MIDRENRO-638835 format. One record per atom (N, C-alpha, C): residue in three letters; x, y, z. Coordinates in pm, whole numbers, padded with zeros to 5 digits, always signed. Layout:
N
ALAXYZ;...
! end
This chain:
342
MET-09974-03792+17437;MET-09870-03894+17436;MET-09872-03972+17305;LYS-09997-04010+17260;LYS-10011-04083+17135;LYS-09958-04001+17019;THR-09984-03869+17026;THR-09937-03782+16919;THR-09785-03782+16914;ILE-09723-03778+17031;ILE-09576-03778+17038;ILE-09522-03908+16979;LEU-09590-04020+17014;LEU-09544-04151+16964;LEU-09559-04159+16813;ARG-09673-04104+16761;ARG-09693-04107+16617;ARG-09587-04026+16545;VAL-09552-03913+16603;VAL-09449-03827+16544;VAL-09314-03899+16546;ALA-09285-03963+16659;ALA-09158-04035+16671;ALA-09151-04150+16572;ALA-09264-04223+16558;ALA-09268-04335+16464;ALA-09249-04286+16321;SER-09316-04175+16289;SER-09303-04118+16155;SER-09159-04077+16126;ALA-09095-04020+16227;ALA-08956-03976+16210;ALA-08865-04096+16188;THR-08892-04205+16263;THR-08812-04326+16248;THR-08828-04386+16109;LEU-08953-04393+16063;LEU-08978-04445+15928;LEU-08913-04360+15822;ALA-08917-04231+15842;ALA-08854-04141+15746;ALA-08704-04163+15742;LEU-08646-04183+15862;LEU-08501-04207+15870;LEU-08465-04338+15801;LEU-08546-04443+15824;LEU-08520-04572+15760;LEU-08533-04563+15609;ALA-08633-04487+15564;ALA-08652-04470+15420;ALA-08534-04398+15359;THR-08485-04297+15432;THR-08370-04222+15382;THR-08247-04312+15375;THR-08228-04393+15479;THR-08114-04485+15482;THR-08123-04585+15369;ALA-08245-04640+15348;ALA-08264-04739+15242;ALA-08237-04679+15106;SER-08287-04556+15086;SER-08270-04493+14955;SER-08125-04455+14931;ALA-08047-04437+15040;ALA-07906-04400+15025;ALA-07818-04519+14991;GLU-07872-04640+15012;GLU-07794-04761+14984;GLU-07804-04797+14836;THR-07690-04821+14775;THR-07686-04861+14633;THR-07655-05009+14625;ARG-07739-05081+14553;ARG-07717-05223+14533;ARG-07672-05248+14389;LEU-07558-05315+14375;LEU-07503-05347+14245;LEU-07504-05499+14228;THR-07516-05544+14105;THR-07517-05688+14078;THR-07388-05731+14011;MET-07345-05853+14041;MET-07229-05913+13976;MET-07270-06046+13915;SER-07232-06067+13789;SER-07252-06196+13725;SER-07121-06273+13734;SER-07128-06395+13790;SER-07009-06479+13809;SER-07031-06612+13739;TRP-06934-06654+13657;TRP-06951-06775+13576;TRP-06876-06896+13631;LEU-06796-06877+13736;LEU-06725-06989+13796;LEU-06808-07049+13910;PRO-06783-07175+13945;PRO-06854-07235+14059;PRO-06829-07154+14186;SER-06927-07152+14274;SER-06917-07071+14396;SER-06802-07112+14485;GLY-06760-07238+14474;GLY-06650-07285+14557;GLY-06513-07262+14497;HIS-06507-07211+14375;HIS-06377-07187+14313;HIS-06304-07077+14390;PRO-06171-07092+14409;PRO-06097-06991+14487;PRO-06110-06848+14435;LEU-06125-06832+14304;LEU-06139-06696+14251;LEU-06268-06632+14299;VAL-06369-06713+14324;VAL-06496-06661+14374;VAL-06491-06644+14526;LYS-06459-06752+14597;LYS-06470-06747+14744;LYS-06356-06671+14811;ASP-06238-06667+14748;ASP-06123-06603+14813;ASP-06083-06469+14751;VAL-06149-06431+14641;VAL-06117-06302+14579;VAL-06242-06217+14560;MET-06337-06266+14482;MET-06455-06185+14452;MET-06539-06156+14576;LYS-06563-06257+14657;LYS-06645-06235+14777;LYS-06574-06146+14879;PRO-06444-06166+14905;PRO-06375-06071+14994;PRO-06372-05929+14938;TRP-06356-05917+14806;TRP-06357-05783+14746;TRP-06494-05717+14763;ILE-06600-05794+14746;ILE-06735-05742+14767;ILE-06748-05689+14910;LYS-06696-05765+15005;LYS-06699-05721+15145;LYS-06615-05595+15164;ASN-06500-05590+15098;ASN-06414-05471+15107;ASN-06484-05346+15055;VAL-06560-05363+14945;VAL-06634-05249+14889;VAL-06737-05200+14989;GLU-06810-05292+15049;GLU-06912-05252+15146;GLU-06850-05180+15265;GLU-06737-05232+15313;GLU-06670-05168+15427;GLU-06612-05032+15389;ALA-06554-05023+15271;ALA-06492-04897+15228;ALA-06595-04787+15208;THR-06717-04826+15172;THR-06823-04727+15151;THR-06913-04713+15274;ASP-06870-04770+15386;ASP-06950-04766+15508;ASP-07090-04819+15487;GLY-07100-04923+15405;GLY-07229-04988+15383;GLY-07318-04921+15280;ARG-07272-04812+15221;ARG-07358-04743+15124;ARG-07369-04818+14992;VAL-07268-04900+14960;VAL-07270-04977+14835;VAL-07260-05125+14868;LYS-07358-05201+14824;LYS-07359-05345+14843;LYS-07362-05413+14706;ILE-07282-05516+14692;ILE-07276-05590+14566;ILE-07338-05727+14588;ILE-07433-05760+14504;ILE-07504-05887+14513;ILE-07456-05977+14400;MET-07398-06092+14435;MET-07358-06188+14333;MET-07480-06268+14290;LEU-07511-06263+14163;LEU-07630-06331+14111;LEU-07615-06483+14127;PRO-07726-06554+14144;PRO-07719-06699+14169;PRO-07666-06781+14053;SER-07673-06726+13932;SER-07619-06796+13816;SER-07569-06693+13716;ALA-07477-06736+13631;ALA-07418-06645+13531;ALA-07523-06603+13428;LEU-07508-06483+13378;LEU-07601-06433+13278;LEU-07560-06469+13136;GLY-07452-06546+13123;GLY-07408-06586+12990;GLY-07274-06656+12995;HIS-07226-06693+12879;HIS-07096-06758+12863;HIS-06985-06663+12910;PRO-06874-06716+12961;PRO-06764-06628+13004;PRO-06720-06527+12899;LYS-06727-06566+12770;LYS-06678-06477+12664;LYS-06766-06354+12643;VAL-06887-06352+12698;VAL-06974-06235+12679;VAL-06983-06151+12806;HIS-06903-06182+12907;HIS-06917-06111+13034;HIS-06870-05965+13028;TYR-06778-05934+12942;TYR-06742-05793+12925;TYR-06864-05715+12875;ASP-06934-05770+12777;ASP-07052-05702+12721;ASP-07169-05701+12819;ILE-07176-05801+12905;ILE-07282-05802+13006;ILE-07271-05679+13095;ALA-07147-05643+13132;ALA-07126-05522+13211;ALA-07141-05397+13125;ARG-07087-05400+13005;ARG-07094-05283+12918;ARG-07239-05244+12889;GLU-07323-05345+12867;GLU-07463-05319+12835;GLU-07550-05300+12958;GLY-07497-05329+13077;GLY-07573-05309+13199;GLY-07666-05423+13237;GLN-07647-05540+13176;GLN-07728-05656+13217;GLN-07695-05694+13361;ALA-07568-05682+13397;ALA-07521-05687+13536;ALA-07429-05568+13552;ASP-07415-05520+13672;ASP-07333-05400+13693;ASP-07184-05431+13689;ILE-07146-05549+13737;ILE-07004-05585+13749;ILE-06984-05727+13698;THR-06875-05748+13625;THR-06840-05882+13580;THR-06688-05897+13579;TYR-06646-06020+13563;TYR-06504-06049+13542;TYR-06494-06156+13435;SER-06384-06162+13368;SER-06360-06269+13272;SER-06216-06258+13222;ALA-06187-06327+13113;ALA-06052-06330+13057;ALA-06051-06266+12919;HIS-05950-06184+12893;HIS-05939-06119+12763;HIS-05930-06220+12649;GLY-05860-06332+12673;GLY-05838-06430+12569;GLY-05961-06507+12526;TYR-06071-06494+12600;TYR-06193-06565+12562;TYR-06263-06501+12443;THR-06221-06381+12406;THR-06280-06315+12289;THR-06166-06279+12193;PRO-06117-06375+12115;PRO-06001-06352+12027;PRO-06022-06234+11932;GLY-05919-06150+11925;GLY-05922-06037+11832;GLY-05978-05909+11888;ARG-06054-05918+11996;ARG-06117-05798+12050;ARG-06018-05711+12125;PHE-05937-05774+12210;PHE-05834-05702+12286;PHE-05697-05746+12234;LYS-05602-05655+12236;LYS-05472-05686+12179;LYS-05356-05668+12277;LEU-05362-05567+12360;LEU-05246-05533+12442;LEU-05227-05625+12563;TYR-05331-05695+12604;TYR-05322-05784+12720;TYR-05216-05893+12702;LYS-05183-05924+12576;LYS-05088-06033+12550;LYS-04951-06006+12612;MET-04924-05881+12646;MET-04798-05847+12711;MET-04770-05935+12832;VAL-04874-05970+12908;VAL-04853-06045+13031;VAL-04859-06196+13010;GLU-04887-06238+12887;GLU-04908-06380+12862;GLU-04789-06451+12798;PHE-04687-06375+12758;PHE-04570-06437+12697;PHE-04499-06527+12798;PRO-04424-06628+12749;PRO-04353-06718+12840;PRO-04256-06645+12932;PHE-04235-06705+13049;PHE-04135-06663+13146;PHE-04165-06528+13210;GLY-04295-06496+13225;GLY-04332-06367+13283;GLY-04306-06356+13432;GLY-04303-06469+13502;GLY-04277-06463+13646;GLY-04333-06583+13719;ASP-04279-06611+13835;ASP-04320-06727+13914;ASP-04424-06693+14021;SER-04461-06567+14034;SER-04557-06525+14136;SER-04673-06449+14072;ALA-04795-06490+14105;ALA-04912-06420+14054;ALA-04923-06280+14113;VAL-04874-06262+14236;VAL-04872-06127+14293;VAL-04782-06038+14208;GLY-04663-06090+14174;GLY-04570-06013+14094;GLY-04626-05973+13960;THR-04682-06069+13886;THR-04733-06037+13754;THR-04859-05950+13760;SER-04944-05974+13859;SER-05070-05898+13868;SER-05047-05752+13905;VAL-04963-05730+14006;VAL-04934-05591+14047;VAL-04859-05518+13936;ALA-04764-05586+13872;ALA-04691-05525+13761;ALA-04787-05491+13648;TYR-04879-05580+13619;TYR-04977-05560+13512;TYR-05059-05433+13535;TRP-05114-05418+13654;TRP-05199-05302+13682;TRP-05121-05172+13666;ASN-05001-05169+13718;ASN-04922-05045+13712;ASN-04874-05013+13572;VAL-04829-05114+13500;VAL-04781-05090+13363;VAL-04898-05057+13270;TYR-05013-05118+13294;TYR-05130-05082+13216;TYR-05159-04933+13227;ASN-05160-04883+13348;ASN-05193-04742+13368;ASN-05084-04648+13317;ASP-04959-04693+13321;ASP-04849-04609+13274;ASP-04833-04610+13122;TYR-04869-04723+13057;TYR-04839-04737+12915;TYR-04959-04776+12827;LEU-05043-04865+12873;LEU-05143-04925+12785;LEU-05279-04856+12787;LYS-05310-04788+12894;LYS-05443-04727+12912;LYS-05479-04633+12799;GLN-05379-04562+12748;GLN-05403-04461+12645;GLN-05463-04519+12517;ALA-05449-04650+12496;ALA-05505-04711+12375;ALA-05657-04725+12382;GLY-05713-04712+12502;GLY-05859-04709+12518;GLY-05931-04841+12497;GLU-05866-04953+12523;GLU-05931-05081+12498;GLU-06045-05110+12595;HIS-06049-05041+12708;HIS-06157-05062+12805;HIS-06239-04933+12825;LYS-06240-04848+12727;LYS-06301-04716+12743;LYS-06453-04719+12760;ASP-06516-04830+12720;ASP-06662-04835+12729;ASP-06712-04899+12858;VAL-06620-04922+12954;VAL-06657-04970+13087;VAL-06571-04896+13189;LYS-06599-04918+13316;LYS-06510-04872+13422;LYS-06422-04991+13457;LEU-06293-04981+13431;LEU-06200-05088+13461;LEU-06163-05081+13609;LEU-06197-05185+13683;LEU-06170-05189+13827;LEU-06047-05271+13861;GLY-06013-05366+13775;GLY-05899-05450+13807;GLY-05847-05529+13689;LEU-05718-05561+13695;LEU-05650-05650+13602;LEU-05565-05744+13685;PHE-05557-05868+13644;PHE-05474-05962+13719;PHE-05443-06083+13632;THR-05348-06162+13676;THR-05316-06288+13609;THR-05326-06401+13711;HIS-05336-06523+13660;HIS-05320-06635+13752;HIS-05171-06665+13765;GLY-05136-06773+13831;GLY-04996-06809+13845;GLY-04941-06861+13713;PRO-04811-06889+13708;PRO-04750-06938+13584;PRO-04818-07064+13534;GLY-04839-07071+13402;GLY-04906-07185+13343;GLY-04810-07297+13306;HIS-04854-07420+13326;HIS-04771-07537+13300;HIS-04847-07637+13213;ILE-04784-07750+13184;ILE-04840-07849+13092;ILE-04883-07972+13171;HIS-05008-08014+13151;HIS-05062-08130+13221;HIS-05130-08221+13118;ASN-05090-08348+13113;ASN-05152-08437+13014;ASN-05161-08579+13066;SER-05240-08660+12996;SER-05269-08797+13038;SER-05188-08902+12964;LYS-05105-08859+12869;LYS-05042-08955+12779;LYS-04896-08987+12809;ARG-04812-08881+12829;ARG-04669-08907+12836;ARG-04594-08791+12900;THR-04466-08818+12930;THR-04376-08713+12979;THR-04354-08612+12867;VAL-04360-08484+12900;VAL-04333-08378+12802;VAL-04212-08298+12848;ASN-04103-08306+12769;ASN-03985-08226+12799;ASN-03913-08183+12672;ALA-03992-08172+12564;ALA-03942-08123+12436;ALA-04063-08092+12349;ALA-04043-08008+12251;ALA-04153-07975+12161;ALA-04204-08101+12091;SER-04115-08193+12060;SER-04156-08316+11992;SER-04252-08400+12077;ASP-04242-08386+12209;ASP-04333-08460+12298;ASP-04476-08407+12292;LEU-04489-08284+12247;LEU-04622-08222+12237;LEU-04692-08254+12106;GLU-04617-08306+12009;GLU-04674-08332+11877;GLU-04800-08420+11887;GLY-04911-08365+11839;GLY-05035-08441+11834;GLY-05116-08445+11961;LEU-05062-08397+12073;LEU-05139-08394+12197;LEU-05253-08292+12185;LYS-05372-08335+12221;LYS-05488-08246+12216;LYS-05502-08176+12352;LEU-05475-08046+12353;LEU-05473-07972+12478;LEU-05582-07865+12482;ARG-05656-07862+12593;ARG-05751-07753+12615;ARG-05673-07627+12648;VAL-05704-07518+12577;VAL-05642-07389+12603;VAL-05751-07283+12611;GLY-05718-07170+12674;GLY-05818-07066+12692;GLY-05814-06956+12589;GLY-05719-06962+12495;GLY-05707-06856+12396;GLY-05583-06772+12421;GLY-05564-06669+12342;GLY-05450-06580+12359;GLY-05319-06649+12331;ILE-05215-06607+12403;ILE-05081-06659+12382;ILE-05074-06809+12411;MET-05148-06857+12509;MET-05141-07000+12541;MET-05185-07084+12422;ASN-05280-07035+12347;ASN-05322-07104+12225;ASN-05212-07097+12120;ASP-05156-06978+12101;ASP-05054-06958+11997;ASP-04928-07039+12025;ILE-04882-07036+12150;ILE-04756-07104+12183;ILE-04773-07256+12178;ALA-04887-07306+12224;ALA-04910-07451+12220;ALA-04917-07500+12076;THR-04982-07423+11991;THR-04990-07459+11849;THR-04853-07458+11784;GLU-04775-07355+11812;GLU-04641-07343+11754;GLU-04551-07457+11799;LEU-04572-07508+11920;LEU-04490-07617+11972;LEU-04538-07754+11926;GLY-04649-07759+11853;GLY-04693-07884+11793;GLY-04818-07947+11849;ALA-04877-07889+11953;ALA-04999-07947+12010;ALA-05120-07914+11924;VAL-05224-07995+11938;VAL-05353-07967+11876;VAL-05438-07897+11982;THR-05475-07772+11959;THR-05542-07695+12064;THR-05694-07696+12050;LEU-05758-07703+12166;LEU-05904-07693+12175;LEU-05933-07570+12259;GLN-05980-07463+12197;GLN-05998-07336+12267;GLN-06133-07335+12338;LYS-06128-07363+12468;LYS-06248-07372+12551;LYS-06221-07307+12686;PRO-06325-07257+12754;PRO-06304-07200+12888;PRO-06264-07307+12988;SER-06202-07263+13096;SER-06152-07357+13197;SER-06263-07443+13256;SER-06384-07389+13263;SER-06496-07462+13322;SER-06533-07588+13244;SER-06485-07600+13120;SER-06517-07717+13038;SER-06410-07826+13048;THR-06303-07803+13124;THR-06186-07891+13122;THR-06217-08033+13168;TYR-06287-08048+13279;TYR-06314-08182+13331;TYR-06387-08267+13228;GLU-06488-08211+13168;GLU-06566-08286+13069;GLU-06478-08325+12950;LEU-06396-08233+12902;LEU-06311-08259+12786;LEU-06208-08368+12815;VAL-06145-08359+12933;VAL-06040-08455+12967;VAL-06097-08590+13005;SER-06203-08592+13083;SER-06260-08719+13129;SER-06323-08797+13014;SER-06370-08728+12912;SER-06431-08795+12797;SER-06329-08836+12692;GLY-06205-08788+12709;GLY-06101-08820+12612;GLY-06098-08730+12491;VAL-06185-08631+12487;VAL-06181-08534+12377;VAL-06050-08457+12380;ALA-06001-08428+12501;ALA-05871-08364+12519;ALA-05778-08458+12593;ASP-05649-08453+12557;ASP-05548-08534+12626;ASP-05494-08463+12750;GLY-05521-08334+12759;GLY-05469-08258+12871;GLY-05505-08113+12857;THR-05432-08031+12929;THR-05463-07888+12932;THR-05341-07808+12972;LEU-05340-07683+12940;LEU-05245-07588+12996;LEU-05316-07520+13111;PHE-05256-07527+13230;PHE-05320-07476+13351;PHE-05214-07429+13450;PRO-05247-07334+13535;PRO-05165-07312+13654;PRO-05186-07430+13747;LEU-05099-07445+13844;LEU-05103-07563+13931;LEU-05233-07574+14010;GLU-05287-07460+14055;GLU-05407-07467+14139;GLU-05525-07529+14066;SER-05529-07511+13934;SER-05648-07552+13858;SER-05660-07702+13842;VAL-05550-07775+13858;VAL-05557-07921+13841;VAL-05650-07983+13946;PRO-05627-07961+14077;PRO-05724-08014+14173;PRO-05854-07935+14175;ALA-05849-07805+14144;ALA-05971-07723+14148;ALA-06075-07775+14049;PHE-06028-07824+13934;PHE-06120-07878+13834;PHE-06120-08031+13833;LYS-06060-08090+13938;LYS-06068-08233+13966;LYS-06015-08319+13851;ILE-05900-08282+13796;ILE-05844-08361+13686;ILE-05711-08427+13725;GLN-05675-08425+13854;GLN-05546-08482+13893;GLN-05538-08633+13868;ASP-05651-08701+13865;ASP-05650-08844+13835;ASP-05646-08872+13686;LYS-05669-08769+13605;LYS-05670-08784+13459;LYS-05538-08738+13398;THR-05492-08619+13436;THR-05369-08563+13379;THR-05254-08597+13472;THR-05197-08715+13453;THR-05099-08768+13548;THR-04955-08732+13514;HIS-04935-08652+13410;HIS-04801-08605+13373;HIS-04800-08451+13373;THR-04718-08393+13459;THR-04709-08247+13468;THR-04567-08202+13436;THR-04556-08101+13350;THR-04427-08039+13320;THR-04429-07895+13370;LEU-04340-07865+13464;LEU-04329-07730+13518;LEU-04234-07648+13429;VAL-04278-07529+13394;VAL-04196-07438+13313;VAL-04158-07319+13400;PRO-04032-07306+13441;PRO-03991-07192+13524;PRO-04032-07058+13462;GLY-04101-06976+13542;GLY-04151-06849+13490;GLY-04281-06861+13415;GLY-04321-06986+13385;GLY-04448-07010+13318;GLY-04433-07028+13168;LEU-04500-07128+13111;LEU-04510-07141+12966;LEU-04590-07024+12910;TYR-04681-06975+12991;TYR-04770-06865+12954;TYR-04829-06810+13082;ASN-04902-06703+13070;ASN-04990-06659+13178;ASN-05122-06621+13117;PHE-05214-06574+13196;PHE-05349-06549+13144;PHE-05404-06421+13206;SER-05458-06337+13123;SER-05503-06204+13164;SER-05652-06202+13195;PHE-05686-06148+13311;PHE-05825-06134+13354;PHE-05858-05986+13380;PHE-05985-05953+13371;PHE-06030-05818+13402;PHE-06148-05823+13499;LEU-06164-05712+13571;LEU-06281-05688+13655;LEU-06336-05554+13611;VAL-06460-05552+13561;VAL-06515-05429+13503;VAL-06654-05399+13559;MET-06690-05272+13547;MET-06821-05225+13593;MET-06885-05140+13484;ASN-07016-05145+13479;ASN-07088-05060+13384;ASN-07051-04914+13408;ARG-07013-04846+13302;ARG-06961-04710+13315;ARG-07064-04613+13371;ASP-07188-04624+13327;ASP-07292-04532+13375;ASP-07325-04556+13522;ARG-07326-04682+13562;ARG-07357-04712+13702;ARG-07248-04658+13793;PHE-07123-04667+13748;PHE-07015-04611+13828;PHE-07027-04459+13835;ALA-07062-04396+13724;ALA-07075-04251+13720;ALA-07188-04202+13810;ASP-07290-04287+13831;ASP-07403-04249+13915;ASP-07369-04248+14064;LEU-07260-04313+14100;LEU-07220-04315+14241;LEU-07165-04180+14282;SER-07172-04152+14410;SER-07113-04028+14459;SER-06962-04034+14442;GLU-06899-03918+14438;GLU-06753-03914+14424;GLU-06686-03985+14541;GLU-06746-03972+14658;GLU-06692-04038+14777;GLU-06691-04190+14760;ASP-06802-04243+14709;ASP-06810-04388+14692;ASP-06724-04436+14575;GLN-06712-04357+14472;GLN-06623-04392+14362;GLN-06480-04408+14413;LYS-06434-04311+14491;LYS-06298-04317+14544;LYS-06281-04433+14641;ALA-06386-04461+14717;ALA-06380-04573+14812;ALA-06365-04706+14738;ILE-06441-04723+14632;ILE-06433-04847+14553;ILE-06296-04858+14487;GLU-06247-04748+14434;GLU-06114-04750+14370;GLU-06005-04783+14471;SER-06024-04746+14596;SER-05921-04770+14697;SER-05902-04918+14726;VAL-06006-05000+14704;VAL-05994-05144+14728;VAL-05987-05223+14597;SER-05980-05150+14486;SER-05969-05212+14355;SER-05828-05186+14302;GLY-05809-05187+14171;GLY-05678-05154+14116;GLY-05567-05242+14170;GLU-05461-05179+14222;GLU-05347-05254+14273;GLU-05385-05340+14393;ALA-05473-05290+14480;ALA-05515-05367+14596;ALA-05585-05495+14552;PHE-05669-05485+14451;PHE-05738-05603+14400;PHE-05640-05698+14332;ALA-05544-05643+14256;ALA-05443-05726+14190;ALA-05364-05807+14293;ARG-05331-05743+14404;ARG-05257-05812+14509;ARG-05344-05920+14575;LEU-05470-05888+14599;LEU-05563-05985+14658;LEU-05575-06109+14569;ALA-05593-06087+14440;ALA-05606-06198+14346;ALA-05476-06276+14337;GLY-05365-06204+14327;GLY-05235-06271+14315;GLY-05202-06357+14435;GLU-05231-06307+14554;GLU-05204-06384+14676;GLU-05287-06513+14678;MET-05410-06504+14631;MET-05492-06624+14625;MET-05431-06726+14530;TRP-05393-06682+14409;TRP-05337-06776+14311;TRP-05208-06839+14365;ASP-05121-06759+14426;ASP-04995-06814+14477;ASP-05019-06918+14586;THR-05113-06888+14675;THR-05146-06983+14781;THR-05203-07112+14723;GLN-05293-07097+14628;GLN-05358-07214+14569;GLN-05263-07293+14481;ASP-05168-07225+14415;ASP-05070-07297+14334;ASP-04985-07389+14421;ALA-04945-07341+14539;ALA-04867-07424+14631;ALA-04948-07547+14674;LYS-05075-07526+14704;LYS-05163-07637+14741;LYS-05183-07731+14622;GLY-05194-07672+14502;GLY-05214-07753+14383;GLY-05098-07846+14356;LEU-04976-07794+14367;LEU-04858-07877+14346;LEU-04853-07989+14450;ALA-04885-07956+14574;ALA-04885-08057+14680;ALA-04986-08167+14649;ALA-05103-08129+14598;ALA-05207-08227+14566;ALA-05164-08316+14449;ILE-05100-08257+14350;ILE-05053-08332+14235;ILE-04948-08434+14278;GLN-04855-08390+14361;GLN-04750-08481+14409;GLN-04807-08589+14500;ALA-04902-08551+14586;ALA-04962-08648+14677;ALA-05040-08755+14600;ASN-05085-08720+14481;ASN-05160-08815+14399;ASN-05067-08914+14329;GLY-04935-08893+14341;GLY-04839-08981+14277;GLY-04814-08950+14131;ASN-04857-08834+14085;ASN-04839-08796+13944;ASN-04692-08766+13916;GLU-04655-08785+13792;GLU-04519-08750+13749;GLU-04509-08598+13736;VAL-04404-08539+13795;VAL-04379-08395+13784;VAL-04234-08376+13742;VAL-04214-08314+13626;VAL-04079-08285+13578;VAL-04068-08136+13553;THR-03945-08085+13554;THR-03920-07944+13524;THR-03856-07935+13385;ALA-03907-07846+13303;ALA-03857-07830+13167;ALA-03707-07805+13168;ASN-03634-07879+13082;ASN-03489-07862+13075;ASN-03452-07742+12987;GLU-03324-07710+12984;GLU-03278-07591+12911;GLU-03310-07599+12763;ALA-03297-07717+12704;ALA-03325-07732+12561;ALA-03472-07702+12531;PHE-03561-07750+12617;PHE-03704-07724+12597;PHE-03734-07575+12618;LEU-03671-07515+12717;LEU-03691-07372+12741;LEU-03647-07289+12620;THR-03539-07333+12556;THR-03493-07263+12435;THR-03594-07278+12322;GLU-03650-07396+12308;GLU-03754-07418+12207;GLU-03874-07326+12232;ILE-03912-07314+12358;ILE-04025-07226+12393;ILE-03992-07081+12360;SER-03871-07038+12395;SER-03828-06900+12368;SER-03827-06872+12218;ASN-03776-06965+12141;ASN-03770-06947+11995;ASN-03910-06943+11934;ALA-04000-07025+11987;ALA-04137-07029+11935;ALA-04213-06900+11965;SER-04182-06838+12078;SER-04257-06718+12118;SER-04198-06588+12064;ALA-04075-06590+12019;ALA-04009-06467+11973;ALA-04087-06397+11861;PRO-04134-06467+11757;PRO-04212-06399+11653;PRO-04342-06340+11705;MET-04402-06404+11804;MET-04527-06354+11862;MET-04502-06222+11935;GLU-04391-06218+12007;GLU-04355-06096+12079;GLU-04328-05982+11981;ALA-04258-06014+11871;ALA-04229-05913+11769;ALA-04358-05860+11707;GLU-04453-05949+11684;GLU-04581-05909+11626;GLU-04658-05820+11723;TRP-04651-05854+11852;TRP-04720-05773+11953;TRP-04660-05632+11958;LEU-04531-05621+11947;LEU-04466-05489+11948;LEU-04516-05404+11832;LYS-04536-05466+11717;LYS-04588-05391+11601;LYS-04733-05347+11627;THR-04812-05436+11683;THR-04951-05402+11714;THR-04958-05288+11815;ALA-04874-05295+11917;ALA-04871-05189+12018;ALA-04838-05055+11954;ALA-04742-05055+11864;ALA-04703-04930+11796;ALA-04819-04874+11715;GLU-04893-04962+11650;GLU-05010-04918+11571;GLU-05115-04854+11660;LEU-05120-04895+11787;LEU-05217-04841+11882;LEU-05161-04721+11960;GLY-05043-04677+11920;GLY-04982-04560+11984;GLY-04915-04589+12116;VAL-04877-04715+12139;VAL-04817-04756+12265;VAL-04672-04794+12244;ASP-04586-04751+12334;ASP-04445-04790+12330;ASP-04434-04930+12390;GLY-04453-05030+12306;GLY-04458-05167+12353;GLY-04328-05214+12415;LYS-04215-05174+12357;LYS-04086-05216+12409;LYS-04068-05168+12553;ALA-04099-05039+12575;ALA-04087-04984+12710;ALA-04184-05050+12806;ALA-04306-05076+12760;ALA-04408-05139+12844;ALA-04366-05279+12884;LEU-04318-05357+12787;LEU-04278-05494+12815;LEU-04158-05499+12909;GLU-04063-05410+12888;GLU-03946-05404+12977;GLU-03988-05366+13119;ALA-04079-05268+13129;ALA-04126-05225+13261;ALA-04202-05337+13330;PHE-04285-05409+13254;PHE-04362-05520+13313;PHE-04268-05627+13367;ARG-04171-05667+13288;ARG-04080-05773+13332;ARG-03995-05729+13451;LYS-03953-05604+13450;LYS-03872-05554+13561;LYS-03954-05549+13689;LEU-04075-05493+13682;LEU-04159-05480+13801;LEU-04206-05617+13849;SER-04238-05706+13756;SER-04279-05841+13794;SER-04167-05912+13868;HIS-04045-05897+13818;HIS-03930-05961+13883;HIS-03909-05902+14023;GLN-03922-05769+14034;GLN-03903-05704+14165;GLN-04007-05756+14263;GLN-04129-05770+14219;GLN-04236-05821+14306;GLN-04209-05967+14343;ASN-04158-06044+14248;ASN-04126-06185+14276;ASN-04020-06196+14383;VAL-03916-06111+14373;VAL-03808-06112+14471;VAL-03863-06073+14609;ALA-03949-05970+14611;ALA-04007-05924+14737;ALA-04091-06034+14800;GLN-04161-06114+14718;GLN-04246-06221+14770;GLN-04164-06330+14838;THR-04040-06352+14791;THR-03959-06461+14846;THR-03881-06421+14969;ARG-03882-06292+15005;ARG-03808-06248+15122;ARG-03882-06280+15251;
! end
């Protein structure tokens, strides 16, 4: 009887060892606070989706603290310091070029629309340029339309922006704010509260959700809404290429099934929900909220036109039909926006 029990115990241990060895644990470095909606409502649900899609064979562990500044998170994944990271293309000026397609003014009023359009147009037009070839690209997305928030005055013309010190994240938001007359401070979103509360910055360019998320609604009491967005902001979700290649084909496909467009939609839905809450919080705080008038919108369009022309030239140099890509992005983004409002 004892022999039978020993054999059974050995078999159980062997089975547990096999199960344990079959489980793959991946690490994610996250630089935003754990309570930020992008972490709790996007990254953590996606982690759960990956585990479910792989029937528990792949588990992603979010590290307790970031392994570096947001601007180095692409390299953190590329070099394998963490297996998975996310960040913004604009945090590393000059490194990526084609992402600016989604950041031009008036891209759309829905983050779902712009994010889903971005993923599809990237794969149809931009992927061939190889800007993410040294990692496994799992997702692309944008936040909601970006607006103007400041502590000094009503902004409804380029002249109102003259001399205002605004925190920006880089990319088109930096270029357009500078062209319109603002003094830009290129810093990550996580630094906004400190910059605004200390008076180093007079305000920031942000989507609506970020105003209460970064607790600046009592500081930036003047908000200007720009229909379609003054700008948008491009984010990526990437994985170390070798670690992805080490996974079984079954698990690779499972992860891809909950990434890509599915991830873009997950992220977009979060931003849209949070933007609605953000606007409500701004209004409840008694802040001034105005909508940019036609004259200001024309000033914005005129300021961005040379930037768009320059991007088209850059795209051509990279072998990309930028005109077709931009038209496809705007068309698909609009279609998604219309679908969201039905």
